[in-house]
C-alpha positions, 0 to 999 in steps of 0.5 A, a space after each residue: 497505522 496506515 502504510 502506503 505501499 507504492 510501485 507495486 507490480 500490477 499483477 499483485 493480489 491481496 493475498 500476495 500483499 498479505 503474505 508480504 506483511 503477515 510476518 510483521 504482525 496482524 493485518 487489520 486491512 489491505 486495500 489495492 487501488 484500482 482505476 475507477 474506469 478500467 478496474 485495472 490496478 494502479 500500482 499502489 495500495 494501503 495496509 493497516 497494522 498496529 504501530 509497532 508492527 507497521 514500523 517493523 514492516 516499513 523498515 524491512 520492506 521499503 526499497 526491497 524488490 518485488 517482481 523487478 520493481 523497487 517498493 516504496 513503503 512508508 507511513 501514509 499521509 492523511 489525505 488532503 481535502 481539496 477546497 475546490 471541487 472539480 466540476 465537469 
């Protein structure tokens, strides 16, 4: 299952995310999203885990506080494809 983790502190690292999710089971992947132009963190990311482990992580971590920010942790929605592409 792919887990959305939102409202992350901008100082979060992949290692810190791993430490947060490891108690719930094996992590398959972690992806912190950064701005394409500046490379700065955008305050959200994704963690991939087995379904049972992911459910436990979501229940335990959603609405918890990290560095003064309340995390939003839930199952990520599949990305919707846009029928119209932006053209500049």
